[in-house]
Residue, then its C-alpha position, 0 to 999 in steps of 0.5 A: m647267103e648261105e651261111f659259112r661252114h665251120s669245117r677245117s678242110w671247106r675253110v681252107t679250100a671253098p670259094l665265097r658261095g653266095l656272093g654272085d647271087a647277092a651281087r645279082r640281088l643289088g644289080l650289077l650296074k657299073a659304079r662309079s670309080s672310088v675317087p674322092r669329090s669336092s662339095e660341088g661333086q667334082a673329082a677332087d685333086q689326086p696327086e700322083f702318089a703312086a709314083a712315090q711308093q709312099t704313104v699318101p699323108v694324113e693332110y691330104f685326107e684332112t683337106l678332102y673332108a675340110d670341103n666336103p664331110d663326105p668325099w668318097g659319097f659313102e652314103t650316097e654312092w652306089y658302089e659304096e653301097r653294093k660294097y659294103a653290103l658283099t662285105i658283110d655277106s662275105l663274113p664267115k662266121k654268124r656272130y664276131r666278140r671282138a671286131f677292128e676296122p682300120g680307116c673307117g671314114i665316117g663310119v657308113l660299114t662301121a655301123t653295119l657291122a656292128t650288128r654282127c659284133d659284141s665289140v667294134i673298135s673303128v679307127d681313122c687318122v682324121a678328125r672330122a671323119v671320126r666325129q660323124a663316124q661317132d655320131r652315126v654310132q650313137g647309141m651302140a655302147w660296144v662300139e668305140v671309135r677312135e682317132m688313131t693313125v695306123p699303122d703306127q698306132w694300134p689298138e691293144g689286145s687281140f681281134d676275132l675279126i679285122v676289116i680292111s676296107e680301101l685303106a692299105r692301097y695309100f700306104g707305101d710298101d714299108d707301112l703295108g709290110q707293118l700294116i700286115d705285120r701288126t694285123i697279123l699278129s692282133l688276129k686270134h688263131g682261127a680269126d678271120l680278115v676281110l680285105v676290100h680294096h677298089r681297083p684299078h690301081g689309079a694314082v696310090p701306092q699299091s694296087a689291090e692285086a698287090v695289097h691282098g697278094a702281099f697279104a696271101a703271101r703271108g705263111e701265118l694266113v690261109r684265103l678262105g675265098s675271093y670275089t673279083q669284080p671289075e671295080f673291087l677285089l674282096d678277099v676273105l683270109a683267117r689265121a691259121g690255127q685252131p681257135a683258143f678256147e675261151 
């Protein structure tokens, strides 16, 4: 993929060039919907969370992982493999000092993200998933995986990259607002934010379009580019302002 350039005017106006080529390299096959599955491969029960407009409880995810160590097929589904490749391809900078990945699941994206970062903090609210992610990144001393429930809990310090993948659509309006606030406060000026979420909407509180629109509406963020597929929406934004000299 063509490497993102860093001129100020380009960062504000340019599309995600090269992602179309990346998608063609991976093949535009019909992806299976991003729905959790039982250990037998059947679609897991999904309560109608959308109507309640409340954050999906942690217990729901704990139940999924208790039945299936990889309920979304992070390791096996073409949808996930393709989406992860495009997510990494979308990163505007070649290298990042400190990245944060909330909702890391079993750490498949974490391990790839780590190859582009000097330090990574990844978190998930489910202990079973955290243990799998920790096992996956063994030997990567610069990666830390924690059990943490965002947005109520949040890591210390600031970041020059935050990647939010498939997490925010499970939040009610209040928690989504808190997630946006905490994300912006944690981003250094000039830092990048990558959002990628499944579509269409489904039985969850937020659609991909609603989540990404809520982030983009904030004046502290500028959109660098957007990539839309029938199965997911990917946006790259940046914290407004010039990076501080370090």
